[in-house]
N, C-alpha and C positions, 0 to 999 in steps of 0.2 A: 611618403611611404608609411604604412602602418607599422607601429612597433608594439611589442608585448611589454606591458608595464603595469605597475601597481598604481592605482589612483592615490593621490596624496590625501592624507587626513583619515583619521579613524572612522569618521562618520560619512566619508565620501563627499567632500566639499564640491560645490558647483564648479564647473570648468567650461572653457570655451568649446564651441561646437566643432571640434576637429576630430577626424576619425581616430579611433583608438582600439587597440586589441588587448584584452586582459585575459591572462591564463587563470582558469579557475576549475571547479569540479561540479559535475551535474548534481542536482538536488533531488533526484528521484531515487531509484533503488540502490541496494548496497554494492552494485558493481563498481561504483566510484569512478565513472568515466571522466577523463580530462576534457575540458571544453575551452574554446577560445571565444570570448564574448566580444562582439563588435559593438561599439557605442559611439555616439556623437552627443556631446554635452551630457545631459541627464536622461538620455534616451538610449535604451538597448536596441540596436538595429539588426543584429544577426547573431547566430551561434553556430559554430561548427566544431567538429571533433579535434582534439589536440593530438597530432600524430606522434608527439614525443611522450605521451603519457602511457605508462606500461600497463594500465588496466584495459585500455581500448584501442591504442595505436591509431587514433583518428576516427574510429567507428562511433556512430551514435544510432540509437533507435529512433522510432518515430516521435516518441515523447521528448527525447533530448533535442532533436532537430527543431522542434516547435517551441523551445524555451523562449526565444525572443518574442514570439507572438503572445505568449502567456504573460509577458512582463511589460507590454507596451501600453497598458491602460491602468489608470488609477481608480476606475470605477469598481466599487466593491472593496477597496482597500480601507483599512483602518488608518486614518490620517491624523487623529488628534486624541488625546486622553479624554475619556468621558466618565462621568460620575453620576450615579443614581442618588439623589439627595435623601430619598426615603423609600422603603419597600413599597412597590406598586407604582412609583413615579417613573417618568421617563428619564433616561440618562441625559445629561447635558454636558457640553464641552467645558473642560477646565484646563488650567495650565499644568505643566508637568509637576511643579512643586506641590500643588494641591493634591494631585493624584498620588504622587509618591508618599507624601506625608500621611494621606488618608489610609493607604494600604499599610504602611508601617505602624500607624497608631492602632488600627483595628486589629491587626495580627498580634501586636504586642499586648493589647488589652485582653484578647482571648487567652493568650499564653499565661499572662499574669493571673487571670481568674481561674482558668480551668486546667492549666498545665500544658507542656509542649505538645503532647499527643492530641490536643484538641484542634490542631491545625494540620493541614496536609497539602502536598504539592503533587500535581499530576502533570508530568512534562512529556517530552517527545523525542523520538529517534530522528527527528528532522532538525533538532538543534545542533549547533556546532559544539565541538568538544569543550571549547572555552565557555560557552553558555551553560552547558551541562555541569561543568566543574563548579561554577559559581553557585548554581542552584543547590548542588549537593552540599557544598560547604555551608550555605545559608541554612539549609534544613538540619543537617547533622552536627555542624560545628557551632552555629550560633543558637538556633532554636532548641536543639537537643532532642530532635525527633527523627526517627527513621521513616516517618510517613512521607516519603517521596518515592513515587513510582512513575512509570513511564508507559506510553503506548507500546513500547517494545515488549512489555509483558504480554501483549496480545499476539506477538508474532515470533519472538526469539527465545523466550524464557525456557521452553522445553529443551531446545538445543543447548543452551547454556548449562542447564542442569545435567543433561546427558553427558556433555564433555567433562564436566567437573567430576561426576561420579565415575566415569570410565577412565579418564586420563589424569585426574587430580587438578586440572586447571581448565578454565574456559579458553576458547579460541580454536578455530579450525586448524587441524594439523597439516592442511593442504595449501596449495597456492594455484594461481591461474595457469602457470606453466603445466600443471598436471592435466589441464584440458586437452592439450595437444599430445600428451604422453600416454593417456589412458588408452587401453585397447578394448576395454568393455566399460560401458557407461550405464549406470542405473539411475533413472529419474524416478524418485520416490515421492509421490505427493507434490509434484512440481510440474506445472505447465511452463517449462523454462522458455519455450518459444515465445510466450507472451510476457512472462514475469521478468526474465533476465535475457533479453534478446541479443545483446551485444556479446555476452559469453556464449550464447547458443551459436552465433556466427562462427566463433572460433572452433566449436565442436564440429560444425558443418564442414569447415575447411579441412579439419583434420581427417574426417571420414572421407571427404572427396579425394584426399591424397592417399588414403589407405582404406579401400572399401572393405577390408576384412574386419574393421572395427565394428563391434556390435553395440546396439542400443537396446535397452529394456526399459519400458515405461510401466510404472505401477500407479494406476489411477482408475477410479470408477468410470470416468468420462473418456470418450474417444477424442482427445484434444489434438491440436496440431502437433504437439510433441509426440503423442502416441501414434499418430497417423504415419509418421516418418521413422518409427522405431522398428527394429527387427522382431521384437516380441512385446506384446501388450498384455500385461496381467491386469485384467479388468475386474479387480476385486470388489467385493461389497464394501460400502463405506465403513471405515473404522476397523477393518480386519487386518491391518498391516502387521500387527504383532504375530497373529497366527501365521501369516505368510512367512515372515522372517524366521520364526521358530520352526516352522515346517521345513524350510530350506536348510536350516542348521541341522535338524534331525537327519535329513537325507545325507548331508555331507559327513556328519559324524559316523553314521552307520555304514556308509559306503567307503569310509577311509579316505576322504578327500580333504581333510583338514591339515593344517601345518603344525604337526606335533612339536617340531623344533622351536618354532616361534612361540607357541603356547608355553612351552617349558621354560624358555629363556626369559620371556618378558611379561608374563601375565600371571594372574592369580584368580581363583574362583571357578576354574573351568569344570571341575568335577561336579560342583553343585549345579552349574548350568546344565551339564549333560543329563543329570537326573531330572531336572526341571522340564526339559524338552522331550523326555523319553516317550511320553504319550502323544506328543504332537507330531504324529507321522505325516508324511506327505498326503496320504489319503484323507486324514482328518482335517489337516490344514486346508487342503483344496476344497473340501466340502464346506468349511466355514466361510472361505473366501469366495466361493461360487465360481471357481475356475477349474480348468482341466488339471488333473494331477500331473500329467506329463509335462505341461507347461511349467508347473512349479519346479519339477525336477530339472528341466532344461535350464531354467533361470539359475538354479543353484549350481549346476555344473559349469555354466558359463562364468558365474561369479568366481568360483574357486580356481578354475583352470586357466583363466586369463593371465597373461604376464603382468597386467596392471588393471585393477578394477577400481573405478572411481564412482562413488555414490553422490548424487546431487539431490538434495532434499530441501523442502521448504514447508509451507503452511499445512500441506496435507498430513504431515507427521506432527508438526508442532501444535497446531490449533486443535487440541483434543484433551479430554479429561484424562487420557492415558498417554499424553504426548511424550513424557519422559521415557516410558516403557518402549514406545515406538522408536525413539532415538537410540535407546540402549540396545534394542533387539537388532537394529541395523548395524550398530557398532560391534556387537557380538560377532556378526558375520565377518566383519573385517579383521577382528582380532583372531578369530578361529582359523582364518585362511591366510593370515600374514599379509593381508592386503592393506598395508599401512606403513608410513615412514619411508616410502621410496617413490621415485618418480611415477606419476600417473595413478597412484593408488591412495585410497583413504576415504573416510566419510566427510563430506564437504557440505556444511550447512550454508545455504545461500541466504544472505541477509535481505530482509524486505525493505528496510529504510536506509537512507544514505549514511546515517551515523548511529545506528543501533549499537555497533561495535564500540564507538567512542563513548557512548553512555555507559556501557559495561566497564570500560576502562576506568572511568572516574568513579564508579560505584554508584551511579545515579539511579539505583533501584532500591526498593524497600528491604531487600534481602541480602544486600552486599555492602561492603565498604570500598573505598578507593583502591585501585590497583589490585583488584582480585583478592582483597582481604575479606575476612568473614566477620560478620557482626557478633557471632557467638564466641569468637576467639578474643580473650582478654588482652593478649599481647598485641593483636592486630589493632584493637581499639586504642590501646595506649600509644602505639606508633603514630596513628593518625592524629590523635589528640595532641601529642607532643609536637608534631609537625605543624599543626595549625595554631598551636599556642592556646589551646583551651584545656580546661581541667579534665573533663571526661566526655565520653560519647555514650549514648544510650545503648544498653545491652539488649533492649527489647526490639525484635524485628518489627519493621513497619508494616503498615497496611498495604497489601498489594491491590491492584486495580479494582477488581470486583468488590473485595472487602472494603476498600477505601470509600467507594460510593455508597455501599451499604451503611457504613459508619456515618456518612454525611446524612443519609436518610434517617438514621436512628438518633441523630443529635449528638453522637459521641465526638464527631468532628464538626466544629462550629464554623470554621473558615477554610476555604479551599482555593488554591491558586492554580489555575489551569494554563498551561503554556504551550502554544504551537501545536495544539491537537484538538480534536473535535469529538469528545466522548459521546455526545448526544447522537452521533452517527455511528461511531466505530465500536463502542462497547456492546457486549451482548445484552439482550433484554433492555433496550433503550427506553422503554416505558418507565422502568424502575430508575434509570439514570435521570430522566426528566423530573420525576418525583423528588429525587434526592436534591437536585439543584434548586428546585422550587422551595424545598424545606430549609435549605442552608441559611445560616445567619448572614454569611458574607461570602460572595463569590467574586474572585478576580479572574478575568480572562485576558491573557497577554497574547495578541494575535496580529498577524499581518493582514488578514482578510476579515472585514466587518460583517460578512453575510453568512458565516457558518451557522450550523444548527445550535451551537453552544453559546454564541455571543448574546442572544436575547436574555440569558440567565445571569449575565454579568452585572454586578453592582458597580464594578469599575472595569473599564476597557482600556488596556494599555497598548498603544499602537507599536508594533514591532517591525523592524526591518526584515527583509526576506532575501531569497537568493538574488544574486546580482548586486546586492547592496551591503553584504556582510563580509567581515574579515575574520578568518580563523582556520580551523582544520576539521577534517572528517576522516574516519577510518573505515575502509571498505571491507568486503567479505574475506579478503585474503590478508587481513591485518595490515593493510598499507595505509599510511597516513599521508593525506594530500592537503595542499593548501586550497582554501576558498578565499577568493579575493573580490573586493567590490569593484564593479565597473561603473556604477552610478551611485549617487546619493539616495538615501531613502526618501520617499515622498512625504510631504507635509511635515508633521512632527514625529514621525516614526523613528525609533531608536533601536540599536542592537540589543538583543535579549540579555547579554551579559551585563551591559550597562544598566539596564532597568533593574536587574536583580541586585547588582552591587549598590546602586543608589538607595534602594529600599533597605538593603542589608545594613548600610551605614546608619540609616535612620533608626532601624530596629535595634541595632547594637547600642546606640546612644540611650535608648529607653530600657533595654533589658540588661545590658552589661556596661553601664557608664564607667569611663575611666580605664577600660581594658584596651590593650593594644589593638589597632585596627585590623579587622579580618578581611576587609575589602579595599585594599589600597590601590587597586588597578586603575591605570589610565589608558591602557591599550591592551589588545588581545594577546600580543606576544608574551607579556608578563604572566598572564594566566597560564598559557601553555608551558612556560618554563617551570612554573610551580607544580603543575600537573606532572610534567616529565620527571621532576626531582622526586616526587612522591612514589614513582614507580621503581626507583633505584633498588636493585637487588631482587625484584620480584620476577615472576615468569614472563611478564610483559615489559620488562625493563626498557624504558625509552629515554634513559638519562643521557644518551648520546644524540638525541634529537633536539633541534630548535629551529626557529624560522629560517635562520641563516642557512643551515644544512638543507632544509627543504627548498630553499630558493636556489641554491647552487647545485645540489645533487639530485633534485627532484623528489617525488614521492618515495617514502621509505617504509619498509615493513618492520614490525617489532617481533621479537625483541631486538633492540639495538642499544646495547649498553655503552656508556661513555668509553671512548677510545676505539670503538669499532668503526669500520669504514662503511659497512652496510648491514642491513638487517638480515634476519634468518627467514628464508623463503619457505622451507618445509620443516615441520617440527617432528621430533621423536625419531629421527633417522638413526640415532644411536641405540634405539630400543629402550631408552631410559625415559620414564614418565614422571609427572609432577606429583605423584603420590608419595606417601611416607616410605613405602617399600621400594619405590622406583619402578614398580610393575603396574601395568594396566590392569583394570579390574573387569572381569566378566560379571554381569548381573542377570539373575533370573528374571524373566519377563513373562509372567503368565498372561494369557489372552483374556481380556475382559471386553464385553460388548460396549457399545456407545452408551453415553449417559442417558440420553432420551430415546428409549426404545420405541420402534413403530408398534402400532396396534390397529385394531379395527377402526378406531376413531381417527387415528393419525397414521395412515398406512404408508406414507411416502418418506423416504430418506431425502431430506433437503441438503444439498451441498452448495458451497459458495466458492467464488474464485474471482479472477481478474478478467478484464477485457484487455485487448491488445494495446490500445492507444490511450486508455485512461489510467489514472493512478490514484489509488486510495480514495479520498473523499472529493476529488475533482476540484478542490479549491484553486488549483493551478491549471490542470489540463481542461477543466470545464470552461475555461475562458478562450479555448482555441477551437475554431470552427472545424478544422480538419480532424480533430480528435473524435468527432461524432460520426465521421463518414463511414467507418467500418461497422459500428454498432450504434445507430442513432438514438435508440430508445431503450428503456429498461424492458425486461421480459423475463418470464419464467420458462425455462426449457423443460419439455416433457417428451418422453418417448411417444411416437405417433400411435402405437398400439394401446398405450395407457389412455391417451386422449380419446381414441375411438370408443373404448369401452365405457368411458364416462360421458360420451356425447359432447365432447369439447372440440372446438375447431381453432385452428391457428388464427391469431389476430384478435380473438375475442377476449374479454376481460374475465379473469378468474380471481377468486378470493383464496388466499393462502392463510391457513390458521394453524397455530401451534398452541401448546399449553401456556405460552407467554403472551401472545398477541396475534395480530393479523394485519394484512395489507392486501391491496389489489394490484395486480400487474397484468399486462397483456400476455397471452400465451404464445409460445413459439414451439412448434413440434420439430424434433430432430432425433435421429438415431444416435447422436453423440452421447445421449444419456441412456443408460439401460432401463429396462422396465423396473418400476418400483422406486426409481430415483428421479428427482427433479433438481434443477440447478438455477441459481440466480447470481448475477454479478454483484460484487460487494460495494460498488462505487456510488450508486445512486442514493441521494439523500434529500433532505427537506428543501434544498435550493432548487431541486429539479422535480420533486415529487410532492404529492399531498401527504406523504408519510415520511418517516425517517429512513426508509429503505429496508433491506432484508433483515437487518438486526431487530426489527420489530418482532420477529418470530424466533430469533436465536435464543438458546438457553445459556444460563450463566454458570453451569457446572464447570469446575476447574480441576486441573491436575493437582493431586495432593502434594507433590514435591515442587513443581515449577510454578504452580498457581496460574497457569495459562488456561484461559477458557476454551470451551469446545465450540468455537465459532464456525468450524467446518461442517458441523452436522446438527440438524434438528429433525424431529419427527413432526410431519405436517399433514394436513388434509388439503385438498384442492377442489373447489367447487366453482361452478359457473356463477359469475356475478350478474345474474340476469335481472336483479333488481335495479341495476344501473341502466335503465332503458333509454334515457335521453342523453345523447352524446353531442359533443361539439369539437370542431377542429378550427384552429386559426394558425395562419402563418404570415409573417410580415418581413419584407426585405428591409434591412437596417442600413444606416449610413456608416459603414465601416465597423471595426471592432468596438470602438467606443459606443457607437449607437446601439449595437447588438447587446452589449452588456447592460447598458442603461435601460433598454427595452425589456430585457429579461428581469431586471430589478423591478420594473413597474408591474410586470405580470405576475411575479412570484407571490404576492399576497393573495391573489385570486385562487391559488391552488387549494387552500385549506377548506374552502366551502364545498368541495366536490367529493363524491365517492371515490373517484379516481381522477388524477390530473398529473400531467408530466410536461416538462419543458425540455426542449432540445434545440441544438443548433444544426443548421444545414447550409449548403452552398459552399462558398469559399471565403477566405479572409477579405477579398475585395468586395464580395457581395454576400455577406452573411444573412441568413434567414433564421429568425426565431420562430419556433413552432410550439404550439400548445395543443395537447389532446386532453379532453376532459369528458367525464361521464357523471351523471347525477340520476337520482331516482325519478325526478320529474323536472320539467322545464323551470328555469328560474330567470324571469325577465330582468330582474334587477342585476343579477350576476352577469347576464349576457350584455346588458347595457354597459356595465363597468368594463367588461372585456373589450367591447367595441371602442369605448373611449380610450382605454390604455393602448390599444393596438392601432389607433388612427383609422378605424373602419366605420365611423359614424356616417350616416347618409350625407352626401355632398355631391358636387359636380363631377368629381373623379371616381365616385363609388357607385357601382351598379348594384342595387340591392333588391331583394325579393323577400316578402314575408307572408306566411300563411299562419295566422294566429290560431286557427282551429286545430291545425296539426302540429303546432309549436315548432314550425320550421322557419328558419332564417338563413338567408344566403346573401353574401356580399362579397364583391371583388373590387379592389381598388387598382386603378391604372395610374402609371406615372410615365409621361412621355410615350404613350402607346404600349407600354410594357406592363404586364401583370405584376403588381408590387405587393399584393397581400390579399388574403381572403379570409372569410369567416363562414363556416358551415355549422348549423346547429339543427338538431332534430332529424336531419337527413344528411349524412356525411359521405354519401357515395361520391366518388371522384376526388376525395381529399388528397390521396397520394399523388394523383396525376397533377392536381393543381399545385401541390407543393413543388413538384419537379419544374413546373412552368415558372413559378415565382423564383426559384433558385437559379434557373437557366438565364433569366433576364433577357429573353429574346422578344422582339416585337410580336404582338398578337396578330394572327391572321384570321380573317373572316369576321362574322358578326360576334359582338361581345356577348350576346345572350348564350352562345355556345359554351361559355365558361361554366354555366350551370348544368350542362349535360354531364352524366356520370363519367364519361371517358375524358371529358375536358380536352380532347385533342392531343393527349400525350400518354405515353406508357407509364405504368407504375414505377415507383422508385427502384433504381438499380443500385444495389449495394456496391460500395467502393471497396475493392480488395487492397489496392496499393494506394496508400495515402499520399506518399511522396510525389507520385506521378499522376494521381487522380485517375487510376485505371479501374473501370467498373467490371463487375463479375461477368456481365454479358460479353464484353469484348474478349475477356480471357477464355471463356467457354467457347466462343466462336473460333478463336485461334487454335484451341486444343482440338476442336472438331476438324480443323484443317491439317491436323497432324503435329502441331507444335508441342514440344516438351518444355521444361523449365528454361534451358538456355535459349531456346527459340523465342519464348515469351519475353525474356529479358531483352533480346535483340530487337524483336518486332514492336513491342509495346512499351518497353522501358521499365516495366514493373519489376521490383526486386533489385534494382540497380543502384538505389540510393542507400537507404538504411538497412534493407534486407529483411525487415520484420515480416513482410508478406511471403517470403520464400517458402516457409513450411506449408502455407495454404496453397500456394501455386503447385507445389509437389502433390499436395492432397487432391487438388482439382484434377491434375493430370492423371493421378491414379484412379480417381472415381470415373473419369471418362473412359479409361481403358477397361474398367470393369463393365461399364454399361455397353461398351462396344462388343 
């Protein structure tokens, strides 16, 4: 019988191949779902939801359910340390001592010659709290620099700043129980159905039990979340502040605020009232591009509800005015008393699994450990005394955008990048490439060797990843959960904290010889104990937590001081806040337009966001075939009327240009985006494209207080890429996941030579198919030969091929045991979609083989998969709806929506669309 247990050994020692069940936490978004990892020996064999975990009660989304598939191959993993002997040379494998000594020496030399601020660390919200803590101590305690920032700067810093300014402390005042208790829910800049689907399931269940619950979505796009809401405020991109201020104006002048709450527990309301005087509902609605009556309705619902819960994410945060957007929404909660009670409050949904843990340890350039402030001398002294160092730097560190600017300018000589991929995720990635190319010394600590950032590494340090690590993470509701290793890390990979501590010891011997050791750790639990002790007496006091409590009592929320039996679920219920006065603060938030304004040259608002089944840079989900079934290729979404006016057609290639850069993508036409706005998913990068993805054209403007960049908006122009006249398609069935990932690795170097090229996965885990679509200005015989060689489509006894050199047309189909196993079409790509379906299906070929070159190829075009878990295509769902099926009937008849439920909003949307058409 399987048992839930912890693997022995900090690094996950090898064990006999007996079935094992390990309780851990999902490594994706900030929901913090508990998982049970099934493993045999050193192989993860399955993952399911932990029914005892209070974040998800056994539910998992499509991404979480596919975790085992993402972990079952070492192809593309960083398996050993590598060192570049000189600039321009190739990295070569070295032993750990050589790698650790090199990093320590090079960093120590830079610090000795140029000072501590000549080095920088760029880390990640995907690190465990223990990893984060050691890096923060290394930078601020040993080196003496605050130049340590995190990719959480790109997603959560505006929310952090808003909470601190309004309440005096970071951290959501709400908890997951509020999802069931809310009677009105505002989704602000969040497609929660895609980004946080497990929590969305809880909201769905609550509304099913009480249909009087109202949902309002604020989003320029008609997302799956908007489609199932009672009211969709389809505002112009970047106009959130005008909307919230207009709603507040309406509530104030209609007498619908909570004057008692305002008087008892807040300050600054009179100044705010004067500030919003001119933002009438009519003015706000005009700015936002919505009906004034809809604005008034939203405001009335907000104030009148017994409990209003706001759920917000990147649509508010990723903005050059992100702090104002957060504060304007918080103003609404304070003015109506919708805070500090069940079901009510402003709830920032965290994007990464441990962005909250990073904030706890002070792992950002603008804060110290345990919510202390760099500018506060007493706070600096407390941390310095606790760590046993003389002083801490009083100078705020470089935040993400400024950090890479400083690398480019030579002010930062050495940079250490950990568990993140800035060459994909940062704004204006062309500038980031230039910075890393110019840097004197670049260290990349990474589990995956094929990210866009790894080629710039002078030293590559192989790190353990999910399923192999031991520690903790903190989710969006301030709940600390254990992360446990089910298997050992492959090759020579090591835990991130171990790597940092080992280099820290070596650096300390060079920089501060003879001083008491700063990094004495031999296991992760000791790091957590030190971190928890440093929080004693602070607003996030965790002094009552340790691994033993988390083992016996399960995940716990902070604050949980020593002597307490459990943490605090909901904050500020007593009306007392963490400010000096004990009162929450209103802040005036004047509306300001987006940083990059549209113009005649750049007429479109570009917005970015997530796909349902992919996550961030796809280093993990991009290894799973099913993750591509819902959205198999990158695309630019455009309103059909905008496309028609420009003579653009769905499926053809378009060039997207901004003031920062450009890229080419296929066009998708949809009414989900309003006229004047286009949308692209954030995930695609240089492993899948001939470009770095949509951040080629994003701008690097940042919020003046949170320093968060405006990744959600850019002004762009869109033109037909008709110069890319010669196109090619190839698809090859691979031998299982290992074969698919290896094949994709072989094909990836071919992308750079094309005007457009994209790799994607199709089929199933049992029969994965790797596909490549490419376009060039003219035929390239050498490139085509390289493609045929890498794809196994060179002429031979099993390959039927046709060539017309005059027309630059090549066609080839490979058979294996009578089944189409791959194809290559170049110069004439008619029928490529149908051939791809045939290769993925794996069925024996019927009729003459020459028919494979016919445009229809004997099969229908690709049919989009709506339900990943049950592999249910859109055509089957539409057919069932045509027969009268609703969502419950679809679940019963087809099984869609019955496993993870991620497709349920789309099922409801399809049912609604069919009713409208009928």
